[in-house]
C-alpha positions in Angstrom: -40.1 145.7 -52.8 -39.3 142.3 -52.3 -41.1 140.0 -54.8 -43.3 138.4 -51.7 -44.9 142.2 -50.8 -45.0 142.3 -54.7 -47.0 139.6 -54.8 -49.2 140.6 -52.1 -50.2 144.2 -54.0 -51.0 142.4 -56.9 -53.6 140.3 -55.0 -54.9 143.6 -53.6 -55.3 145.4 -56.6 -56.7 142.6 -58.4 -59.3 142.2 -55.7 -60.3 145.5 -55.5 -60.7 145.9 -59.4 -62.6 142.8 -58.8 -64.6 144.1 -56.4 -65.6 147.6 -58.3 -66.9 145.4 -61.6 -68.9 143.1 -59.9 -70.2 145.8 -57.1 -73.8 146.5 -59.3 -73.7 142.4 -60.4 -76.6 140.3 -59.1 -74.9 137.4 -58.8 -78.5 135.2 -58.2 -79.2 136.5 -61.8 -75.7 134.7 -62.9 -76.6 131.3 -61.5 -79.7 131.4 -62.9 -78.9 132.7 -66.6 -79.3 130.2 -69.4 -77.0 131.4 -72.2 -75.9 129.6 -75.0 -72.3 128.5 -75.4 -70.1 130.7 -78.2 -69.2 129.0 -80.9 -65.6 129.5 -80.7 -64.1 128.5 -84.4 -66.5 131.4 -85.7 -65.5 133.9 -82.5 -61.4 133.7 -83.3 -62.2 133.3 -86.9 -63.9 136.9 -86.9 -61.3 138.0 -84.8 -58.6 137.5 -86.7 -60.1 138.8 -89.5 -60.2 142.0 -87.6 -57.2 141.9 -86.3 -54.9 140.5 -88.6 -51.5 140.0 -87.6 -52.6 141.9 -84.5 -54.3 139.0 -83.3 -51.0 137.0 -81.5 -51.3 138.4 -77.9 -54.3 140.2 -78.5 -57.0 140.5 -75.5 -59.4 138.7 -77.9 -56.8 135.5 -78.6 -56.2 135.7 -74.6 -60.1 135.0 -74.7 -59.2 131.3 -75.9 -58.6 130.4 -72.4 -62.1 131.3 -70.7 -63.8 128.0 -69.9 -67.2 129.6 -69.8 -66.6 133.2 -72.1 -70.3 132.6 -72.6 -70.9 133.6 -69.4 -68.3 136.1 -69.5 -70.5 137.9 -72.0 -73.7 137.9 -70.0 -71.9 139.2 -67.4 -71.1 141.9 -69.6 -74.2 142.3 -71.1 -76.0 142.3 -67.3 -73.6 144.7 -65.8 -74.0 147.3 -68.7 -78.1 146.8 -69.6 -80.2 149.8 -68.1 -81.7 148.4 -63.8 -85.1 148.0 -66.3 -83.7 145.6 -68.9 -81.5 143.6 -66.7 -83.9 140.5 -66.5 -83.8 140.5 -70.0 -79.9 140.1 -69.9 -80.1 136.3 -70.8 -82.7 136.3 -73.5 -80.4 139.5 -75.1 -77.2 137.2 -74.3 -78.3 134.3 -76.2 -79.4 136.2 -79.4 -76.4 137.9 -79.9 -74.5 134.6 -79.2 -76.6 132.5 -81.6 -77.0 135.7 -84.2 -73.1 136.0 -84.3 -72.5 132.4 -84.9 -75.2 132.3 -87.9 -73.8 135.4 -89.3 -70.1 134.2 -88.3 -68.8 137.3 -86.5 -67.5 137.8 -82.7 -70.1 138.1 -80.4 -68.0 140.7 -78.5 -67.6 142.8 -81.5 -71.4 142.6 -81.5 -71.0 144.1 -77.8 -68.9 146.8 -79.2 -70.8 147.8 -81.7 -73.7 148.0 -79.5 -71.5 150.4 -77.3 -70.6 152.5 -79.8 -74.0 153.1 -80.9 -76.4 152.9 -77.6 -73.9 152.4 -74.5 -76.8 149.4 -74.4 -79.8 151.5 -73.9 -82.5 150.1 -75.3 -84.8 153.7 -75.2 -81.8 155.2 -77.2 -83.0 157.8 -80.4 -80.7 159.0 -82.7 -81.0 162.2 -84.8 -82.4 160.7 -87.9 -84.8 158.3 -86.3 -82.6 155.6 -84.9 -84.3 153.3 -82.5 -82.8 151.3 -79.6 -79.3 149.2 -78.9 -78.4 149.2 -82.3 -79.7 152.2 -83.7 -81.3 150.9 -86.9 -84.0 153.7 -88.8 -87.3 151.4 -89.1 -86.8 152.4 -93.0 -83.7 150.0 -93.2 -84.7 147.3 -90.2 -87.8 147.2 -92.5 -86.2 146.5 -95.4 -83.5 144.3 -93.4 -86.6 142.1 -92.0 -88.0 141.1 -95.5 -84.4 140.2 -96.6 -83.7 138.2 -94.1 -87.5 136.5 -93.3 -87.4 138.3 -89.8 -89.8 139.6 -87.6 -91.3 142.8 -88.5 -94.1 145.0 -86.7 -93.5 148.6 -87.7 -90.9 150.7 -85.3 -92.1 149.4 -82.2 -90.2 146.0 -83.1 -86.7 148.1 -83.1 -88.0 148.9 -79.0 -87.5 145.2 -78.0 -84.0 144.6 -77.1 -83.8 141.2 -78.8 -85.5 142.0 -81.7 -83.4 145.0 -82.5 -80.0 143.1 -81.9 -80.9 140.3 -84.4 -81.9 143.1 -87.2 -78.6 144.8 -86.5 -76.5 141.7 -86.9 -78.2 141.0 -90.0 -77.7 144.4 -91.3 -73.7 144.4 -90.4 -74.0 141.1 -92.0 -75.7 142.2 -95.6 -72.5 145.2 -95.1 -69.8 143.0 -94.4 -70.6 141.0 -97.8 -71.6 144.3 -100.1 -67.5 145.2 -98.6 -65.8 142.4 -99.0 -65.4 141.6 -95.2 -62.9 144.8 -95.1 -64.0 146.0 -91.3 -63.6 150.1 -92.0 -66.0 150.2 -94.8 -68.4 147.7 -93.6 -68.5 149.6 -89.8 -68.4 153.2 -91.9 -71.4 152.2 -93.7 -73.1 151.0 -90.9 -72.6 154.6 -89.3 -73.1 157.0 -92.5 -74.7 154.6 -95.2 -72.7 152.6 -97.7 -73.5 155.3 -101.0 -71.5 157.8 -98.9 -68.4 155.5 -97.9 -68.4 154.4 -101.4 -67.6 158.2 -102.2 -65.2 158.9 -99.8 -63.1 155.8 -100.7 -63.6 156.7 -104.2 -62.1 160.2 -103.2 -59.5 158.1 -101.3 -60.9 159.6 -98.0 -61.0 156.9 -95.9 -63.7 157.6 -93.1 -61.8 156.2 -89.6 -63.5 158.0 -86.5 -66.1 155.2 -86.6 -64.2 152.1 -86.6 -61.7 153.5 -84.4 -64.8 153.7 -81.4 -65.7 150.5 -82.2 -62.5 148.7 -81.7 -61.4 150.8 -78.9 -64.9 149.0 -77.3 -63.8 145.9 -78.8 -60.5 145.8 -77.4 -61.5 146.9 -73.7 -64.4 144.9 -73.8 -61.9 141.5 -73.9 -59.5 143.5 -71.5 -62.7 143.7 -69.0 -63.6 140.1 -70.1 -59.8 138.5 -69.3 -59.0 140.2 -66.6 -62.1 139.9 -64.5 -62.1 135.7 -65.4 -58.5 135.2 -64.8 -58.4 137.8 -61.8 -55.2 139.4 -62.8 -53.8 143.2 -63.7 -50.1 142.5 -64.6 -50.7 140.7 -67.7 -50.7 143.8 -70.8 -52.2 143.0 -74.2 -49.4 143.4 -77.1 -51.3 144.4 -79.9 -51.6 148.0 -81.1 -54.5 150.1 -79.9 -56.7 150.9 -82.8 -56.3 147.9 -85.6 -59.2 146.5 -88.2 -58.1 144.4 -90.7 -54.5 144.1 -89.6 -53.9 147.6 -90.6 -53.7 150.6 -88.4 -56.6 153.4 -88.7 
């Protein structure tokens, strides 16, 4: 295959992938969306905290070159929401970005947690009473609301995607502080409770499955954002597949 033919094939493949990614995307909504820009320093700092030495060459690092990352994130949220809730994509993206900045999280990380918890279904219900995008139990959410002085009007608060995300991010922040920023611990605690995680670590048993799922979504979301923003399929990330806290899970 000649160099010219290879270039043509790459362009065709890139455009085909873009078409598949955007075939359900309403561009009229994209141009109308008003979304808060991402705090690049906070995003980068948390990504480095999560990936450690594997940040170099990762999809998260490549995102540094995206001039309108907030709109790429909006696009990701818009395409992930059920049709009934797409009109809330702008408000949800802005809330997610703002709250991530308040609590020093990478907003893409929050998106990865939501994908893991509910696949962006605001109507999702868990087996032990979890509700909404970030699958919070009402009693936990009420406690978080009081601690962080957030709105709480009973469990129906969790049925609102924006309120659900605001409470979920605050809870993640609380757990992150309790576990000294060690992501495998605070992610596992978000999934199974802090007490159980401490007992498992005391017994020298590390919970891994949930963290791996979140980090898989984290990597895949960044890869999709970078690829659709650069129209490139030939670049390959050099990071190892599932790393958190700079070490293999």
